[in-house]
N, C-alpha and C positions, 0 to 999 in steps of 0.2 A: 528456663532454658530456651535459648533461641533455636528455631527449627524452620527449615524451608517449607513452603506450602506444598511442594511436590512430595514431601515425605509423609504427609498426612492426607493427601488427596491425589486423584489421578484424572487424566483426560479420558473422556469416553470416546472411543474410536467409532468411526462410521460402521454401521451394522447392516445386516441384510433386511430386506423388506419383511415387515411383520403384519402386513395387511392394512386395513382401513383404520387409521388412528387420527386424532386431532393433530393439527400441524401448527406450530408456533413459529412465526417469522419475526424478524427484528422489529418490524413496525408494530407488532402485537404487544410489545413489552414497554411499559412506561419507564422513564428514567428516574432513578433514586427511590422508587416506592416499593418495588417488589410485586407490583400488580400488573395486570394485563390491561390493555386499552379497550378490550371488549370482553364480553362474557365468555368463559372458557368453553361452554357448550356451543357457542356460535362460531368457533374457529373452523376454518376450512378443513374438510376431510379429504385426504389424498388416498386414492386407490393404489398408486404406485409412486413412491417418493423419488424426487430428482436425485441425480448423482451428488454426493457430498452431504446429503441430509443425514442427520444423526438420529438414531433411536435411543431415547433416554428413558430412564426408569424413575419411579417415585423417589423424590428426595434429591435427584440430580439438580445441580445449580447451573443455570444458563447465564452466560456472561457475554455481552456484546463485544465483538472483536474490533469494530471500526472505531477510530479515535473519537469522532463526535458522539458515539453512542456507547461509550465504555461503562456508563452508569446504568445501562439497561440490564437489569439482573432479575432473575425469576427462578423460583424453586418449583420443579414439576410435582404436581399432586398425584400424578399417575403416569403410566406409560404414554409417551407422545413422540411425534417426530419434531425435530428442531432444525431450523434453517442452518445452512452452512455458514451464515454470518454470526451464528451464536456458538460460543464455545461451551461444551458440556463438561462439568467438573463433578466428580463423584468422591465423596468423603470416604476415608477408610474407617476401620472399626473403632478408632479412637476419636471419631468426629461426629458430632450431632449435626445433621444436615441443616437444621434451622440456624444453628450458630454459624455454619459455613456460609449460608446465604447472607447473614448479617455482616460477617467478615468481608465478603466480597463487595458489599455496599459501603463499607467503611472508607473514609477519606484516604488513609494510607494505601489501601489496595488500589483504589481507582487512580490515585496520583502515580503509583508505581506503573500501572498499566499505560497511563498517558506517557510517562517518561520513557518507557521501553518499547512503545509501539514504533513500527518501522514502515517506511514507504513515503512516497512524495505526494502523489495525488490523493490516495485513500490510505492513510496510515492505519495500521492495525496491529493489535497485540497478538501473541501466540502463547501456547502453553510453555514452550521452551523458555520464554522470558517471564511470563506470569508465575510459573512454578518456582522461580528463584526468589519470589517475595519471602522475606524473613518474618516469621511470627515470633515476636520477642519473648513471649511467655505463653505457651499453649496451656489453657485451663484444663482441668480434668473433665472427663465426660459429664460428670454430675454437675460441675460448675458451668459447663457449656449449656446444659439443659436449663439451669437456673437463669443464666443470662438471656437465653432465647425466650424463656417464659416471661421475664421482665420486659424485654423489648416488644414481645407480641402485645402485651397489655398497653404499654405506653404508645406504641405506634398505632394501635387500634384507636386510641383516644384522639391522637393527632389526625388520623385519617378521617375520623368522624367530623372533626372541626373543618378539615379541608373540604369534605363533601358538602357540609352545610354552606360554606362559602361559594362553592361551585353552583349549588342550587340557587343561591341568591343572585349570582351572576347570570344564570339562565333566565331567572325572572326579570332581571333588569333588561336583558336582551328583548324579551317580549314586551316589556314596558316601553322600550325605545321605539319599537315598531308601532305600538298603540298610540304613542304620542304623535308620531308623524302622520298616522292615519287620521287621528282626531283633528290635527291641524288642517290637513287638506280637505277634511269634511266640513270645516267651518265651525267646529265645536268651540274654539277659543275666541271667535270673533262675531258669532251670531247666536241669537237666543231661540231661533226656530229652525226647523228643518223639514224637508220632504224627501220622499224616495228619490234616489239618484238614478238617472239613465245610464251612468257610467258603470260598466260591468263589475269593476273591482271595488266600487264604492256603494255602501248601503244608503247613505243619506247625505244631503247637502242643503244649504240655505235656499229658500224658494226664489230669491232674486239672483242666484248665480246662473251663469250660462255654462254650457259644456261645449267642448269642441273636439273635433278630430285633430290630434296633435300635429299631424303633417300640414294642417292648414294655418297654424299659428307659429310654426317653427320649421325651418328648412332642414329636411331630413337628408343625411349624407352617410358616408361610410369611409372605409380606408382601404389600403392595399399594401402589399409587401413587394418592393422592387425585386427583380430577379437576382438571386445570389450568384448566378452564373456570369454576371457582369461585375467583376471586382471594381471597375472604375465608378460604378454607381454607389459603391460603399466606401468611398474615400471622401475626405473633407465633409464629414457628416456633422451638420450644425443644427438641423431641425429636430426638436424634441419629438419623439415618436412613441405613442402609447401602444403598448402590447399587453398581452395577458400577464406579463411580469408585474404590472402595476396593480393588478386586481387584489393582491394580498393586502395592500393598504386600503383599498375600497371596502373590504369585507367588514370592517368594524363599524362602518357608517359614522365614524367619529370626525372624519375630515371631509370637507366639501370639495376641496380643490386638489388636482394633480399639479404639483409644482415642479417636480423633477421626474425625468424618465430614465430608465436603465439604458435604453438605446436611442440613437439618433439616426436620421437618414439624411442623404444629401439632396441638394437642389436638383442635381443631375438625375438621381434616382426618382425623384418626384416627377420630373419632366418626362421620364421614360416609363411611367407606370400610371395606374389609376389613383395613386395616392394624392391626397389634397391637403393643403395647409388650412386648417380651420382657425377662425379667430378666437382670441381669448373670450371666455364666457360660454363657449360651446359645451353642451352637456353630452357626455359619452355614456353608452350602455354596453357592457360586454354581453354578447349574444351567443357565445360558443361554450367552450369547456367550463368556464366559471361564469355561466350565464346569470344575468340578473343584477350584477353589481354596477354601480354608476358613480360618476363624479363630474366635476366641472373643470375645464381647462383653465389654468391660471394665466397662461400665455398662449400665443399662437403655436399650435401643434398639429401634427398629423397622427393618424392611427393606423393600425393593421386592419385587415378585413374582419377581425373578430369583433369589431365594434360598430354600433350604429351611433350616429351623432345628430344632434339638433342644435341649430343656431337660431336662437329665439327671435321672434319678431316683436313689434311694439306692444302686443297685448299679453306677452308672457315673460316673466322674469326667470332667469336660469336657476336661481336658488329655489324658487317655488316648484319649478319643473323637477328639480332633483328630489325634492321631498315627495312629489307625486310618484316618481320612478321607484324610490325606495319603499314607499308605502304599498305600491302595487306588486312588489317583488314576488310574493307568494302566489299571487294570481298569475303573474307572467309565467312562473315556473310550472304551476299546476295546470293552467288552462292552455297555454300557448307553446311551452317548450316541448320539443320532440326529442326522443332518444332515451334509452334505458340507462346506459352507462354515462355518457356525456350529453348533457342537455344542450339543445340548440334552439334559439328563437329565430325563426326565419323572417326575412325582410317583409314579405306580404303581411304577416301578422303584426310586425312592428308598424307598418304603414297604417294599420287599422286602429291603433291605440287611440283611446279617447281620454280626456282629462277634464276635471272641473275647471272653470275659468272665471274666478272673481275678477274684479278690476285690479289693476296693478298696485294701487295703494293698499288694498286689502291683502294682496299677495305679500307685499312687504311686511305688513303687520303680522301676518301669519308666520312668516319666516323668523321674525324677531322673537315671537312668543314661543314657537316650537324650539328654537335653539337655546332659549333661556332654560327651558325644561331639560333639553338634552344635555346641557352642560352640567346640570345637577346630577344626572344619571352618570355622566362621565366621572365626576368626582367620587361618587359612590363606588363605581367600578374600580377606580384607582385605589381607593382605600381597601376594598376586598382583595384585590390582587396583591397589594403590599402585605396584607395580613397573611395571605396564602404563601407568599415567598418566605416570610419569617417562619411560618410553620414548617415549611419544607426544610429550611435551614436548621431549624430546631430538631427535626427528625434525623437529619444527617449527623448533626453534632452528637445527639443522644446515642445513636448507633455506634459511632466512632468511639465515644467515651466508654461505652459498655464493653465492647469487644477488646478494647486495649487496656482494660483494668483501671481506667481513670474514675470510674463511678464505684461508690461503696454500695454494693448490692448485698444485703444481709444474707440471703440464701446462698450466695457464693462463698461468703466467709464461713458459713456453717458447714 
């Protein structure tokens, strides 16, 4: 018998302050998994919840309202506060809360929420719409429990496989850093080493020189033309690197910035401290996303969030990039200032030192390091593809189980 969701579950209304409780926000909930992004006990405690925050009880199912996050679903294990961006749904006496959570994660419910969400800039669903979802055949309470037991076991196995792949990805990330550090330490091109005078480097070949970076590359920065002059922001043709490009730098998989999200005009450059740097210039983000670096693929400008180096004849840009990426943890740990948003200040950047083999050896190092990094990239791609298949398998299994497409013996019994 078909029945609407609102007939077997209800929306939990906002309630009064119940004291200090864990607080679950939209960003704390993973998509499609029913898990949190951090340990439950680490969630922020609120002395006084904001207006619109909901007090939910054990078993209540939280459902992301915003269209990009409609698959963010989580069942509360105890009394907690929930963000106003999460809809709290409580099952009736004929509903197993675990089955209700799996139903909410099923493809039909999420697709219904997407189709019925409203709004232009930030489309969102609501209970008036979601409650109209039709359950084709509501299982008995006993059958719901059997389905939930089955799915708990199966999803636990899938989650273990996903966790193992995540651990391997984390190890590969460490291996990536180790490969770059070994390369700029001379491990792939030399058979002997001595202690290095460079602060972030333990050892280097005895015949290598070291240099203050600003002596072998021209140090620069960038600027943002005043937004109060609209005429400076018309006919924008110059690629302009901002913190929006850092997301692509974070993986360390690409060497070059080829496209930028924003551009500035020649007039804006002429009326500010912005500078057009030549192709091959190396950039380092030194503010909010401090420590990430890349090479300009063409002539570009940057915002003031970046330091730039245009290499002289003794230094190759690709080798410098490996040095900057290898020293990232030292940069952030020793030189970056600030507790929330790290900033590396220009006087510290001016003091940076690097190893300096001859340019022919720099070229050999770059080739050897990237041959190894490409192997890591392929392994990462394989693991990510496997993880995507596992996530899809999880979703399909949940959907099949709650819609009666799977033959679960305990349900038939």
